[in-house]
N, CA, C and O atoms as CSV, one atom per row, in Angstrom:
chain,resi,resn,atom,element,x,y,z
A,1,MET,N,N,11.154,30.329,-0.922
A,1,MET,CA,C,11.088,28.864,-1.772
A,1,MET,C,C,10.861,29.070,-3.084
A,1,MET,O,O,10.098,29.952,-3.477
A,2,THR,N,N,11.557,28.208,-3.932
A,2,THR,CA,C,11.539,28.263,-5.300
A,2,THR,C,C,10.307,27.519,-5.784
A,2,THR,O,O,9.789,26.681,-5.045
A,3,ARG,N,N,9.800,27.787,-7.019
A,3,ARG,CA,C,8.711,27.224,-7.495
A,3,ARG,C,C,8.825,25.578,-7.425
A,3,ARG,O,O,7.859,24.949,-6.993
A,4,ALA,N,N,9.895,24.958,-7.811
A,4,ALA,CA,C,10.310,23.699,-7.795
A,4,ALA,C,C,10.211,23.078,-6.498
A,4,ALA,O,O,9.735,21.949,-6.378
A,5,ASN,N,N,10.648,23.775,-5.486
A,5,ASN,CA,C,10.382,23.363,-4.140
A,5,ASN,C,C,9.010,23.436,-3.622
A,5,ASN,O,O,8.613,22.635,-2.776
A,6,GLU,N,N,8.271,24.371,-4.102
A,6,GLU,CA,C,6.939,24.646,-3.841
A,6,GLU,C,C,6.048,23.541,-4.541
A,6,GLU,O,O,4.947,23.260,-4.067
A,7,CYS,N,N,6.523,22.938,-5.640
A,7,CYS,CA,C,5.824,21.936,-6.253
A,7,CYS,C,C,6.006,20.526,-5.538
A,7,CYS,O,O,5.036,19.789,-5.360
A,8,ILE,N,N,7.368,20.166,-5.113
A,8,ILE,CA,C,7.724,19.115,-4.308
A,8,ILE,C,C,6.927,19.131,-3.144
A,8,ILE,O,O,6.144,18.211,-2.908
A,9,VAL,N,N,7.057,20.062,-2.431
A,9,VAL,CA,C,6.320,20.084,-1.086
A,9,VAL,C,C,4.767,19.940,-1.246
A,9,VAL,O,O,4.234,19.175,-0.442
A,10,GLY,N,N,3.918,20.594,-2.213
A,10,GLY,CA,C,2.867,20.512,-2.247
A,10,GLY,C,C,2.292,18.896,-2.424
A,10,GLY,O,O,1.322,18.422,-1.832
A,11,ILE,N,N,3.218,18.165,-3.459
A,11,ILE,CA,C,3.143,17.010,-3.754
A,11,ILE,C,C,3.061,16.176,-2.349
A,11,ILE,O,O,2.069,15.547,-1.982
A,12,VAL,N,N,4.185,16.280,-1.698
A,12,VAL,CA,C,4.346,15.326,-0.577
A,12,VAL,C,C,3.161,15.819,0.478
A,12,VAL,O,O,2.548,14.992,1.154
A,13,ARG,N,N,2.908,17.185,0.550
A,13,ARG,CA,C,1.841,17.360,1.671
A,13,ARG,C,C,0.590,16.644,1.146
A,13,ARG,O,O,0.016,15.759,1.781
A,14,ALA,N,N,0.222,17.077,-0.021
A,14,ALA,CA,C,-1.165,16.268,-0.645
A,14,ALA,C,C,-1.140,14.880,-0.171
A,14,ALA,O,O,-2.098,14.397,0.434
A,15,GLY,N,N,0.095,14.129,-0.469
A,15,GLY,CA,C,0.063,12.510,-0.230
A,15,GLY,C,C,-0.222,12.331,1.338
A,15,GLY,O,O,-1.018,11.595,1.922
A,16,GLU,N,N,0.655,13.209,1.783
A,16,GLU,CA,C,0.252,12.998,3.618
A,16,GLU,C,C,-1.114,13.028,4.056
A,16,GLU,O,O,-1.716,12.263,4.809
A,17,ALA,N,N,-1.524,14.146,3.388
A,17,ALA,CA,C,-2.833,14.483,3.883
A,17,ALA,C,C,-4.017,13.574,3.420
A,17,ALA,O,O,-5.044,13.520,4.097
A,18,PHE,N,N,-3.884,12.919,2.358
A,18,PHE,CA,C,-4.744,11.945,1.850
A,18,PHE,C,C,-4.382,10.450,2.798
A,18,PHE,O,O,-5.312,9.691,3.072
A,19,VAL,N,N,-3.235,10.198,3.158
A,19,VAL,CA,C,-2.843,8.982,4.045
A,19,VAL,C,C,-3.372,9.311,5.323
A,19,VAL,O,O,-3.918,8.434,5.993
A,20,ALA,N,N,-3.263,10.582,5.770
A,20,ALA,CA,C,-3.895,10.711,7.193
A,20,ALA,C,C,-5.583,10.824,7.081
A,20,ALA,O,O,-6.237,10.668,8.113
A,21,LEU,N,N,-6.167,11.060,5.988
A,21,LEU,CA,C,-7.481,11.036,5.847
A,21,LEU,C,C,-7.996,9.663,5.953
A,21,LEU,O,O,-8.987,9.370,6.622
A,22,ALA,N,N,-7.245,8.775,5.229
A,22,ALA,CA,C,-7.494,7.316,4.964
A,22,ALA,C,C,-7.347,6.772,6.226
A,22,ALA,O,O,-8.261,6.046,6.617
A,23,ASN,N,N,-6.028,7.036,7.234
A,23,ASN,CA,C,-6.034,6.144,8.326
A,23,ASN,C,C,-7.276,6.500,9.197
A,23,ASN,O,O,-7.871,5.631,9.834
A,24,ARG,N,N,-7.658,7.859,9.202
A,24,ARG,CA,C,-8.758,8.378,10.292
A,24,ARG,C,C,-10.158,7.577,9.630
A,24,ARG,O,O,-11.141,7.368,10.340
A,25,ALA,N,N,-10.117,7.266,8.543
A,25,ALA,CA,C,-11.454,6.630,8.027
A,25,ALA,C,C,-11.506,5.298,8.500
A,25,ALA,O,O,-12.478,4.793,9.060
A,26,LEU,N,N,-10.304,4.683,8.229
A,26,LEU,CA,C,-10.070,3.452,8.542
A,26,LEU,C,C,-9.834,2.664,9.853
A,26,LEU,O,O,-9.773,1.438,9.947
A,27,SER,N,N,-9.713,3.569,10.845
A,27,SER,CA,C,-9.189,3.334,12.087
A,27,SER,C,C,-9.868,2.408,12.791
A,27,SER,O,O,-9.260,1.761,13.644
A,28,GLY,N,N,-11.092,2.209,12.582
A,28,GLY,CA,C,-12.071,0.997,13.136
A,28,GLY,C,C,-11.462,-0.305,13.018
A,28,GLY,O,O,-11.561,-1.160,13.898
A,29,TYR,N,N,-10.757,-0.482,11.808
A,29,TYR,CA,C,-10.071,-1.750,11.432
A,29,TYR,C,C,-8.925,-2.422,12.577
A,29,TYR,O,O,-8.585,-3.587,12.782
A,30,GLN,N,N,-8.565,-1.293,13.120
A,30,GLN,CA,C,-7.340,-1.408,14.137
A,30,GLN,C,C,-6.048,-2.118,13.413
A,30,GLN,O,O,-5.261,-2.870,13.988
A,31,LEU,N,N,-6.003,-1.816,12.354
A,31,LEU,CA,C,-4.766,-2.016,11.383
A,31,LEU,C,C,-3.740,-0.763,11.141
A,31,LEU,O,O,-4.206,0.333,10.832
A,32,SER,N,N,-2.334,-0.956,11.288
A,32,SER,CA,C,-1.522,-0.027,10.787
A,32,SER,C,C,-1.738,0.180,9.339
A,32,SER,O,O,-2.208,-0.768,8.709
A,33,PRO,N,N,-1.481,1.214,8.758
A,33,PRO,CA,C,-1.284,1.698,7.258
A,33,PRO,C,C,-0.615,0.285,6.772
A,33,PRO,O,O,-1.086,-0.300,5.797
A,34,ALA,N,N,0.547,-0.256,7.524
A,34,ALA,CA,C,1.668,-1.266,6.596
A,34,ALA,C,C,0.738,-2.517,6.844
A,34,ALA,O,O,0.862,-3.405,6.000
A,35,ALA,N,N,0.158,-2.661,7.491
A,35,ALA,CA,C,-0.690,-3.878,7.893
A,35,ALA,C,C,-1.877,-3.870,7.066
A,35,ALA,O,O,-2.316,-4.983,6.776
A,36,ARG,N,N,-2.515,-2.823,6.608
A,36,ARG,CA,C,-3.714,-2.681,5.581
A,36,ARG,C,C,-2.962,-3.123,4.083
A,36,ARG,O,O,-3.343,-3.956,3.260
A,37,GLN,N,N,-1.934,-2.370,4.066
A,37,GLN,CA,C,-1.251,-2.607,2.551
A,37,GLN,C,C,-0.642,-3.996,2.154
A,37,GLN,O,O,-0.588,-4.516,1.039
A,38,ALA,N,N,-0.136,-4.523,3.536
A,38,ALA,CA,C,0.253,-5.995,3.193
A,38,ALA,C,C,-0.756,-7.132,2.917
A,38,ALA,O,O,-0.601,-8.044,2.104
A,39,LEU,N,N,-1.836,-6.924,3.743
A,39,LEU,CA,C,-3.104,-7.687,3.519
A,39,LEU,C,C,-3.800,-7.438,2.210
A,39,LEU,O,O,-4.324,-8.319,1.528
A,40,ALA,N,N,-3.753,-6.056,1.901
A,40,ALA,CA,C,-4.139,-6.145,0.201
A,40,ALA,C,C,-3.449,-6.455,-0.684
A,40,ALA,O,O,-3.917,-6.694,-1.797
A,41,VAL,N,N,-2.125,-6.531,-0.402
A,41,VAL,CA,C,-1.231,-7.230,-1.360
A,41,VAL,C,C,-1.298,-8.857,-1.444
A,41,VAL,O,O,-1.374,-9.446,-2.522
A,42,LEU,N,N,-1.265,-9.437,-0.331
A,42,LEU,CA,C,-1.701,-10.714,-0.049
A,42,LEU,C,C,-3.293,-11.136,-1.013
A,42,LEU,O,O,-3.443,-12.004,-1.874
A,43,ASP,N,N,-4.117,-10.327,-0.557
A,43,ASP,CA,C,-5.441,-10.735,-1.198
A,43,ASP,C,C,-5.176,-10.468,-2.783
A,43,ASP,O,O,-5.211,-11.436,-3.542
A,44,GLY,N,N,-4.905,-9.132,-3.303
A,44,GLY,CA,C,-4.391,-9.124,-4.368
A,44,GLY,C,C,-3.909,-9.972,-5.224
A,44,GLY,O,O,-4.433,-10.052,-6.336
A,45,ALA,N,N,-2.681,-10.871,-4.835
A,45,ALA,CA,C,-1.844,-11.637,-5.429
A,45,ALA,C,C,-2.762,-12.978,-5.693
A,45,ALA,O,O,-2.324,-13.771,-6.526
A,46,GLY,N,N,-3.914,-13.263,-5.087
A,46,GLY,CA,C,-4.635,-14.414,-5.197
A,46,GLY,C,C,-4.047,-15.932,-4.971
A,46,GLY,O,O,-4.534,-17.014,-5.298
A,47,GLU,N,N,-2.830,-15.616,-4.297
A,47,GLU,CA,C,-2.204,-16.904,-3.900
A,47,GLU,C,C,-1.182,-16.605,-2.740
A,47,GLU,O,O,-0.786,-15.442,-2.668
A,48,PRO,N,N,-0.731,-17.470,-1.869
A,48,PRO,CA,C,0.286,-17.017,-0.705
A,48,PRO,C,C,1.632,-16.499,-1.564
A,48,PRO,O,O,1.956,-16.901,-2.682
A,49,LEU,N,N,2.227,-15.650,-0.867
A,49,LEU,CA,C,3.516,-15.037,-1.344
A,49,LEU,C,C,4.803,-15.220,-0.167
A,49,LEU,O,O,4.582,-15.149,1.042
A,50,SER,N,N,5.770,-15.395,-0.583
A,50,SER,CA,C,6.841,-15.239,0.291
A,50,SER,C,C,7.247,-13.972,0.954
A,50,SER,O,O,7.129,-12.964,0.258
A,51,PRO,N,N,7.736,-13.811,2.256
A,51,PRO,CA,C,7.997,-12.821,2.842
A,51,PRO,C,C,8.717,-11.738,2.062
A,51,PRO,O,O,8.485,-10.539,2.213
A,52,THR,N,N,9.766,-12.330,1.066
A,52,THR,CA,C,10.454,-11.524,0.210
A,52,THR,C,C,9.513,-10.602,-0.863
A,52,THR,O,O,9.447,-9.391,-1.070
A,53,GLY,N,N,8.954,-11.551,-1.329
A,53,GLY,CA,C,7.712,-10.902,-2.469
A,53,GLY,C,C,6.904,-10.109,-1.780
A,53,GLY,O,O,6.476,-9.174,-2.457
A,54,ILE,N,N,6.558,-10.139,-0.738
A,54,ILE,CA,C,5.662,-9.168,0.171
A,54,ILE,C,C,6.391,-7.773,0.054
A,54,ILE,O,O,6.014,-6.780,-0.567
A,55,ALA,N,N,7.508,-7.949,0.792
A,55,ALA,CA,C,8.541,-6.985,0.963
A,55,ALA,C,C,8.756,-6.163,-0.139
A,55,ALA,O,O,8.771,-4.935,-0.046
A,56,ARG,N,N,8.949,-6.864,-1.331
A,56,ARG,CA,C,9.257,-6.307,-2.505
A,56,ARG,C,C,7.986,-5.187,-3.306
A,56,ARG,O,O,8.053,-4.154,-3.972
A,57,ARG,N,N,6.950,-6.010,-2.834
A,57,ARG,CA,C,5.727,-5.253,-3.372
A,57,ARG,C,C,5.404,-4.076,-2.646
A,57,ARG,O,O,4.927,-3.057,-3.146
A,58,LEU,N,N,5.710,-4.272,-1.316
A,58,LEU,CA,C,5.453,-2.968,-0.354
A,58,LEU,C,C,6.628,-2.051,-0.403
A,58,LEU,O,O,6.549,-0.953,0.148
A,59,ILE,N,N,7.733,-2.432,-1.035
A,59,ILE,CA,C,8.934,-1.685,-1.203
A,59,ILE,C,C,9.575,-1.347,0.327
A,59,ILE,O,O,10.019,-0.236,0.617
A,60,VAL,N,N,9.548,-2.321,1.112
A,60,VAL,CA,C,10.261,-2.261,2.525
A,60,VAL,C,C,11.412,-3.420,2.450
A,60,VAL,O,O,11.600,-4.120,1.455
A,61,THR,N,N,12.098,-3.498,3.588
A,61,THR,CA,C,12.538,-4.704,3.657
A,61,THR,C,C,12.093,-5.762,4.313
A,61,THR,O,O,11.002,-5.752,4.883
A,62,THR,N,N,13.104,-7.064,4.299
A,62,THR,CA,C,12.395,-8.247,4.337
A,62,THR,C,C,12.077,-8.327,6.101
A,62,THR,O,O,11.120,-8.905,6.615
A,63,ALA,N,N,13.069,-7.642,6.754
A,63,ALA,CA,C,13.034,-7.425,8.188
A,63,ALA,C,C,12.055,-6.734,8.810
A,63,ALA,O,O,11.656,-7.047,9.931
A,64,SER,N,N,11.503,-5.549,8.004
A,64,SER,CA,C,10.324,-5.030,8.448
A,64,SER,C,C,8.989,-5.835,8.201
A,64,SER,O,O,7.967,-5.625,8.855
A,65,VAL,N,N,9.076,-6.629,7.354
A,65,VAL,CA,C,8.129,-7.447,6.704
A,65,VAL,C,C,7.882,-8.625,8.119
A,65,VAL,O,O,6.840,-8.957,8.683
A,66,THR,N,N,8.840,-8.904,8.281
A,66,THR,CA,C,8.914,-10.297,9.339
A,66,THR,C,C,8.108,-9.730,10.574
A,66,THR,O,O,7.177,-10.371,11.063
A,67,SER,N,N,8.449,-8.678,10.984
A,67,SER,CA,C,7.879,-8.002,12.358
A,67,SER,C,C,6.339,-8.012,12.084
A,67,SER,O,O,5.605,-8.693,12.801
A,68,LEU,N,N,5.887,-7.332,11.149
A,68,LEU,CA,C,4.584,-7.144,10.611
A,68,LEU,C,C,3.724,-8.591,10.379
A,68,LEU,O,O,2.546,-8.784,10.681
A,69,LEU,N,N,4.491,-9.368,9.870
A,69,LEU,CA,C,3.755,-10.759,9.705
A,69,LEU,C,C,3.730,-11.455,11.064
A,69,LEU,O,O,2.902,-12.335,11.298
A,70,ASP,N,N,4.562,-11.093,11.884
A,70,ASP,CA,C,4.230,-11.728,13.346
A,70,ASP,C,C,3.140,-11.271,13.848
A,70,ASP,O,O,2.437,-12.069,14.468
A,71,THR,N,N,2.800,-10.174,13.746
A,71,THR,CA,C,1.807,-9.302,14.416
A,71,THR,C,C,0.497,-9.772,13.631
A,71,THR,O,O,-0.546,-10.058,14.218
A,72,LEU,N,N,0.632,-9.815,12.445
A,72,LEU,CA,C,-0.784,-10.414,11.549
A,72,LEU,C,C,-1.012,-11.532,12.003
A,72,LEU,O,O,-2.187,-11.708,12.324
A,73,GLU,N,N,-0.107,-12.638,12.204
A,73,GLU,CA,C,-0.094,-13.990,12.174
A,73,GLU,C,C,-0.802,-14.141,13.978
A,73,GLU,O,O,-1.816,-14.773,14.274
A,74,ARG,N,N,-0.095,-13.523,14.741
A,74,ARG,CA,C,-0.782,-13.558,16.117
A,74,ARG,C,C,-2.505,-13.165,16.125
A,74,ARG,O,O,-3.403,-13.815,16.660
A,75,ARG,N,N,-2.610,-11.918,15.366
A,75,ARG,CA,C,-4.073,-11.850,15.059
A,75,ARG,C,C,-4.947,-12.669,14.266
A,75,ARG,O,O,-6.099,-12.272,14.089
A,76,GLY,N,N,-4.616,-13.614,13.827
A,76,GLY,CA,C,-5.196,-14.671,12.948
A,76,GLY,C,C,-5.302,-14.017,11.689
A,76,GLY,O,O,-6.200,-14.544,11.033
A,77,LEU,N,N,-4.731,-13.050,11.068
A,77,LEU,CA,C,-5.061,-12.517,9.725
A,77,LEU,C,C,-4.183,-13.077,8.675
A,77,LEU,O,O,-4.448,-12.927,7.482
A,78,VAL,N,N,-3.061,-13.769,9.129
A,78,VAL,CA,C,-2.203,-14.388,7.892
A,78,VAL,C,C,-1.720,-15.680,8.475
A,78,VAL,O,O,-1.846,-15.895,9.680
A,79,GLU,N,N,-1.190,-16.518,7.690
A,79,GLU,CA,C,-0.572,-17.993,8.239
A,79,GLU,C,C,0.460,-18.257,7.424
A,79,GLU,O,O,0.382,-18.125,6.203
A,80,ARG,N,N,1.443,-18.628,8.004
A,80,ARG,CA,C,2.824,-18.948,7.478
A,80,ARG,C,C,2.603,-20.453,7.141
A,80,ARG,O,O,2.235,-21.250,8.004
A,81,ARG,N,N,2.830,-20.785,5.926
A,81,ARG,CA,C,2.888,-22.305,5.568
A,81,ARG,C,C,4.451,-22.710,4.732
A,81,ARG,O,O,5.165,-21.862,4.198
A,82,PRO,N,N,4.725,-24.077,4.776
A,82,PRO,CA,C,5.841,-24.385,4.017
A,82,PRO,C,C,5.402,-24.094,2.636
A,82,PRO,O,O,4.239,-24.271,2.274
A,83,ASP,N,N,6.397,-23.617,1.818
A,83,ASP,CA,C,6.537,-23.676,0.484
A,83,ASP,C,C,6.283,-25.204,-0.251
A,83,ASP,O,O,7.275,-25.931,-0.282
A,84,PRO,N,N,5.140,-25.681,-0.786
A,84,PRO,CA,C,5.418,-27.153,-1.360
A,84,PRO,C,C,6.252,-27.425,-2.489
A,84,PRO,O,O,6.388,-28.528,-3.017
A,85,ALA,N,N,6.878,-26.207,-2.877
A,85,ALA,CA,C,8.160,-26.481,-3.783
A,85,ALA,C,C,9.392,-26.453,-3.225
A,85,ALA,O,O,10.367,-26.810,-3.886
A,86,ASP,N,N,9.500,-26.063,-2.051
A,86,ASP,CA,C,10.711,-25.959,-1.484
A,86,ASP,C,C,10.570,-25.784,0.293
A,86,ASP,O,O,10.612,-24.703,0.881
A,87,ARG,N,N,10.434,-26.831,0.795
A,87,ARG,CA,C,10.172,-26.783,2.233
A,87,ARG,C,C,11.074,-26.108,3.036
A,87,ARG,O,O,10.659,-25.961,4.186
A,88,ARG,N,N,12.163,-25.651,2.813
A,88,ARG,CA,C,13.052,-24.682,3.574
A,88,ARG,C,C,12.411,-23.221,3.538
A,88,ARG,O,O,12.702,-22.394,4.403
A,89,ARG,N,N,11.490,-22.931,2.456
A,89,ARG,CA,C,10.891,-21.724,2.418
A,89,ARG,C,C,9.607,-21.646,3.042
A,89,ARG,O,O,9.008,-22.702,3.241
A,90,LEU,N,N,8.939,-20.237,3.482
A,90,LEU,CA,C,7.811,-20.373,3.771
A,90,LEU,C,C,6.897,-19.780,2.977
A,90,LEU,O,O,7.496,-19.373,1.982
A,91,LEU,N,N,5.624,-19.500,2.910
A,91,LEU,CA,C,4.822,-18.765,2.146
A,91,LEU,C,C,3.624,-17.966,2.883
A,91,LEU,O,O,2.876,-18.815,3.369
A,92,VAL,N,N,3.311,-17.096,3.063
A,92,VAL,CA,C,2.389,-16.218,3.577
A,92,VAL,C,C,0.751,-16.341,3.006
A,92,VAL,O,O,0.512,-15.970,1.856
A,93,ALA,N,N,-0.213,-16.814,3.772
A,93,ALA,CA,C,-1.568,-16.817,3.183
A,93,ALA,C,C,-2.306,-15.910,3.946
A,93,ALA,O,O,-1.982,-15.675,5.111
A,94,ILE,N,N,-3.233,-15.393,3.429
A,94,ILE,CA,C,-4.293,-14.281,4.000
A,94,ILE,C,C,-5.284,-15.331,4.441
A,94,ILE,O,O,-5.476,-16.370,3.808
A,95,THR,N,N,-5.965,-14.975,5.669
A,95,THR,CA,C,-7.033,-15.705,6.104
A,95,THR,C,C,-8.350,-15.416,5.693
A,95,THR,O,O,-8.567,-14.284,5.259
A,96,PRO,N,N,-9.341,-16.299,5.756
A,96,PRO,CA,C,-10.617,-15.712,5.299
A,96,PRO,C,C,-11.202,-14.480,5.976
A,96,PRO,O,O,-11.980,-13.745,5.368
A,97,PRO,N,N,-10.788,-14.226,7.375
A,97,PRO,CA,C,-11.263,-13.238,8.027
A,97,PRO,C,C,-10.646,-12.026,7.645
A,97,PRO,O,O,-11.308,-10.988,7.670
A,98,ALA,N,N,-9.444,-12.027,7.289
A,98,ALA,CA,C,-8.812,-10.878,6.785
A,98,ALA,C,C,-9.000,-10.598,5.279
A,98,ALA,O,O,-8.886,-9.442,4.874
A,99,GLN,N,N,-9.284,-11.612,4.433
A,99,GLN,CA,C,-9.939,-11.506,3.198
A,99,GLN,C,C,-11.165,-10.552,3.351
A,99,GLN,O,O,-11.194,-9.438,2.827
A,100,ALA,N,N,-12.205,-11.085,4.132
A,100,ALA,CA,C,-13.401,-10.019,4.326
A,100,ALA,C,C,-13.007,-8.718,4.764
A,100,ALA,O,O,-13.512,-7.752,4.193
A,101,MET,N,N,-12.174,-8.535,5.700
A,101,MET,CA,C,-11.687,-7.179,5.938
A,101,MET,C,C,-11.153,-6.288,4.900
A,101,MET,O,O,-11.516,-5.113,4.847
A,102,VAL,N,N,-10.339,-6.770,4.102
A,102,VAL,CA,C,-9.759,-6.192,2.946
A,102,VAL,C,C,-10.638,-5.671,2.064
A,102,VAL,O,O,-10.561,-4.534,1.600
A,103,ARG,N,N,-11.662,-6.652,1.763
A,103,ARG,CA,C,-12.626,-6.518,0.752
A,103,ARG,C,C,-13.797,-5.481,1.065
A,103,ARG,O,O,-14.480,-4.972,0.176
A,104,GLN,N,N,-13.967,-5.202,2.534
A,104,GLN,CA,C,-14.416,-4.008,2.807
A,104,GLN,C,C,-13.845,-2.539,3.095
A,104,GLN,O,O,-14.465,-1.492,2.910
A,105,TYR,N,N,-12.558,-2.667,3.576
A,105,TYR,CA,C,-12.180,-1.443,3.484
A,105,TYR,C,C,-11.270,-1.041,2.331
A,105,TYR,O,O,-10.893,0.128,2.402
A,106,VAL,N,N,-10.826,-1.740,1.281
A,106,VAL,CA,C,-10.272,-1.290,-0.195
A,106,VAL,C,C,-11.604,-0.541,-0.787
A,106,VAL,O,O,-11.394,0.660,-0.957
A,107,PRO,N,N,-12.800,-0.926,-1.107
A,107,PRO,CA,C,-13.911,0.051,-1.663
A,107,PRO,C,C,-13.847,1.300,-0.731
A,107,PRO,O,O,-13.922,2.407,-1.264
A,108,GLU,N,N,-13.721,1.206,0.551
A,108,GLU,CA,C,-13.597,2.659,1.274
A,108,GLU,C,C,-12.661,3.562,0.777
A,108,GLU,O,O,-12.864,4.766,0.621
A,109,VAL,N,N,-11.584,2.933,0.521
A,109,VAL,CA,C,-10.241,3.854,0.003
A,109,VAL,C,C,-10.573,4.334,-1.249
A,109,VAL,O,O,-10.385,5.528,-1.482
A,110,VAL,N,N,-11.037,3.601,-2.099
A,110,VAL,CA,C,-11.551,3.955,-3.435
A,110,VAL,C,C,-12.305,5.114,-3.414
A,110,VAL,O,O,-11.978,6.127,-4.032
A,111,ALA,N,N,-13.530,4.991,-2.574
A,111,ALA,CA,C,-14.439,5.990,-2.408
A,111,ALA,C,C,-14.235,7.408,-1.846
A,111,ALA,O,O,-14.735,8.510,-2.071
A,112,LEU,N,N,-13.205,6.878,-0.945
A,112,LEU,CA,C,-12.180,8.649,-0.320
A,112,LEU,C,C,-11.353,8.955,-1.808
A,112,LEU,O,O,-11.286,10.119,-2.202
A,113,GLN,N,N,-10.915,8.170,-2.368
A,113,GLN,CA,C,-10.019,8.806,-3.531
A,113,GLN,C,C,-10.978,9.413,-4.582
A,113,GLN,O,O,-10.601,10.326,-5.317
A,114,GLY,N,N,-12.292,8.865,-4.645
A,114,GLY,CA,C,-13.135,9.371,-5.575
A,114,GLY,C,C,-13.651,10.919,-5.053
A,114,GLY,O,O,-13.634,11.988,-5.662
A,115,ALA,N,N,-14.031,10.647,-3.920
A,115,ALA,CA,C,-14.512,11.861,-3.192
A,115,ALA,C,C,-13.485,13.006,-3.092
A,115,ALA,O,O,-13.966,14.133,-3.206
A,116,VAL,N,N,-12.140,12.913,-2.896
A,116,VAL,CA,C,-11.131,13.766,-3.122
A,116,VAL,C,C,-10.869,14.032,-4.360
A,116,VAL,O,O,-10.336,15.140,-4.404
A,117,MET,N,N,-10.995,13.488,-5.584
A,117,MET,CA,C,-10.511,13.791,-6.836
A,117,MET,C,C,-12.034,14.205,-7.607
A,117,MET,O,O,-12.067,14.488,-8.805
A,118,SER,N,N,-13.097,14.195,-6.859
A,118,SER,CA,C,-14.540,14.642,-7.564
A,118,SER,C,C,-14.487,16.164,-8.242
A,118,SER,O,O,-15.080,16.358,-9.303
A,119,GLY,N,N,-13.844,17.100,-7.666
A,119,GLY,CA,C,-13.606,18.377,-8.147
A,119,GLY,C,C,-12.762,18.473,-9.199
A,119,GLY,O,O,-12.984,19.398,-9.981
A,120,ILE,N,N,-11.739,17.665,-9.444
A,120,ILE,CA,C,-10.638,17.733,-10.605
A,120,ILE,C,C,-11.325,17.054,-11.701
A,120,ILE,O,O,-11.724,15.891,-11.661
A,121,GLY,N,N,-11.449,17.968,-12.810
A,121,GLY,CA,C,-11.907,17.422,-14.029
A,121,GLY,C,C,-11.081,16.417,-14.712
A,121,GLY,O,O,-9.964,16.166,-14.257
A,122,GLU,N,N,-11.554,15.773,-15.838
A,122,GLU,CA,C,-10.800,14.800,-16.456
A,122,GLU,C,C,-9.449,15.207,-17.140
A,122,GLU,O,O,-8.479,14.452,-17.214
A,123,GLU,N,N,-9.496,16.521,-17.645
A,123,GLU,CA,C,-8.629,17.012,-18.213
A,123,GLU,C,C,-7.541,17.092,-17.481
A,123,GLU,O,O,-6.512,16.561,-17.897
A,124,ASP,N,N,-7.558,17.774,-16.245
A,124,ASP,CA,C,-6.897,18.098,-15.212
A,124,ASP,C,C,-6.174,16.611,-14.617
A,124,ASP,O,O,-4.992,16.577,-14.274
A,125,ARG,N,N,-6.875,15.686,-14.570
A,125,ARG,CA,C,-6.501,14.621,-14.082
A,125,ARG,C,C,-5.349,13.753,-14.928
A,125,ARG,O,O,-4.451,13.046,-14.471
A,126,GLN,N,N,-5.716,14.080,-16.456
A,126,GLN,CA,C,-4.746,13.344,-17.224
A,126,GLN,C,C,-3.481,14.231,-17.223
A,126,GLN,O,O,-2.384,13.678,-17.300
A,127,GLN,N,N,-3.578,15.641,-17.137
A,127,GLN,CA,C,-2.252,16.266,-16.966
A,127,GLN,C,C,-1.657,15.934,-15.835
A,127,GLN,O,O,-0.498,15.552,-15.998
A,128,LEU,N,N,-2.138,15.947,-14.461
A,128,LEU,CA,C,-1.519,15.607,-13.322
A,128,LEU,C,C,-0.876,14.058,-13.511
A,128,LEU,O,O,0.227,13.849,-13.005
A,129,ILE,N,N,-1.372,13.273,-14.035
A,129,ILE,CA,C,-0.685,11.987,-14.244
A,129,ILE,C,C,0.303,12.082,-15.117
A,129,ILE,O,O,1.191,11.234,-15.036
A,130,ALA,N,N,0.392,13.077,-16.111
A,130,ALA,CA,C,1.425,13.034,-17.016
A,130,ALA,C,C,2.560,13.767,-16.223
A,130,ALA,O,O,3.666,13.227,-16.187
A,131,VAL,N,N,2.359,14.956,-15.589
A,131,VAL,CA,C,3.151,15.374,-14.920
A,131,VAL,C,C,3.840,14.943,-13.766
A,131,VAL,O,O,5.008,15.250,-13.525
A,132,LEU,N,N,2.980,14.086,-12.905
A,132,LEU,CA,C,3.877,13.266,-11.885
A,132,LEU,C,C,4.481,11.787,-12.841
A,132,LEU,O,O,5.368,11.164,-12.258
A,133,THR,N,N,4.182,11.402,-13.801
A,133,THR,CA,C,4.876,10.520,-14.353
A,133,THR,C,C,6.314,11.017,-14.781
A,133,THR,O,O,7.341,10.338,-14.751
A,134,ARG,N,N,6.185,12.384,-15.201
A,134,ARG,CA,C,7.614,13.216,-15.668
A,134,ARG,C,C,8.507,13.350,-14.378
A,134,ARG,O,O,9.733,13.362,-14.484
A,135,ILE,N,N,7.908,13.444,-13.219
A,135,ILE,CA,C,8.586,13.787,-12.162
A,135,ILE,C,C,9.319,12.409,-11.671
A,135,ILE,O,O,10.467,12.474,-11.231
A,136,ARG,N,N,8.636,11.176,-11.757
A,136,ARG,CA,C,9.178,9.987,-11.192
A,136,ARG,C,C,10.302,9.618,-12.217
A,136,ARG,O,O,11.347,9.069,-11.868
A,137,GLU,N,N,10.056,9.903,-13.291
A,137,GLU,CA,C,11.105,9.664,-14.275
A,137,GLU,C,C,12.394,10.725,-14.122
A,137,GLU,O,O,13.553,10.318,-14.051
A,138,ALA,N,N,12.057,12.023,-14.085
A,138,ALA,CA,C,13.110,12.787,-13.256
A,138,ALA,C,C,13.727,12.224,-12.366
A,138,ALA,O,O,14.914,12.017,-12.619
A,139,ILE,N,N,13.294,11.840,-11.242
A,139,ILE,CA,C,13.590,11.095,-9.676
A,139,ILE,C,C,14.621,10.204,-10.306
A,139,ILE,O,O,15.833,10.353,-10.151
A,140,ALA,N,N,13.998,9.178,-11.098
A,140,ALA,CA,C,14.776,7.834,-11.490
A,140,ALA,C,C,16.023,8.374,-12.202
A,140,ALA,O,O,16.982,7.613,-12.078
A,141,ALA,N,N,16.236,9.340,-12.821
A,141,ALA,CA,C,17.174,9.607,-13.712
A,141,ALA,C,C,18.303,10.340,-12.975
A,141,ALA,O,O,19.492,10.373,-13.292
A,142,ALA,N,N,17.674,10.944,-11.892
A,142,ALA,CA,C,18.594,11.677,-10.913
A,142,ALA,C,C,19.399,10.747,-9.865
A,142,ALA,O,O,20.479,11.076,-9.376
A,143,SER,N,N,18.664,9.439,-9.566
A,143,SER,CA,C,19.020,8.834,-8.678
A,143,SER,C,C,20.635,7.986,-8.960
A,143,SER,O,O,20.896,7.389,-10.004
A,144,PRO,N,N,21.390,8.086,-8.013
A,144,PRO,CA,C,22.844,7.464,-8.156
A,144,PRO,C,C,22.864,6.018,-8.387
A,144,PRO,O,O,23.937,5.428,-8.513
């Protein structure tokens, strides 16, 4: 394995390991990672969003979001409402019980992030951010 491959594999594995850690820590909420992210997006937006807007923020297809929203709506965590500006469109609003849930699990994720990064000094964090930024830029430049 080349050093370049080793770097990419290390980045991917670190990300996967953190996601697995967060999934274990948040399993009591009985939400999929996608559901947690969608609810956090809605809560963070501070206003109802269109399904397309949610999909864009999650970087997934609208079809994927539709199924996810169906599940969240059945559980009473979101509501679909007509868009007052255009009755042909729907907006998705987070419900108060879902807001309470998000406001409980987001700090848990932040605490996990802090715990994971506690052994990494500020200078190393800044270097890591810079390197990851350059990698994202290289990926963007290499994209067809």
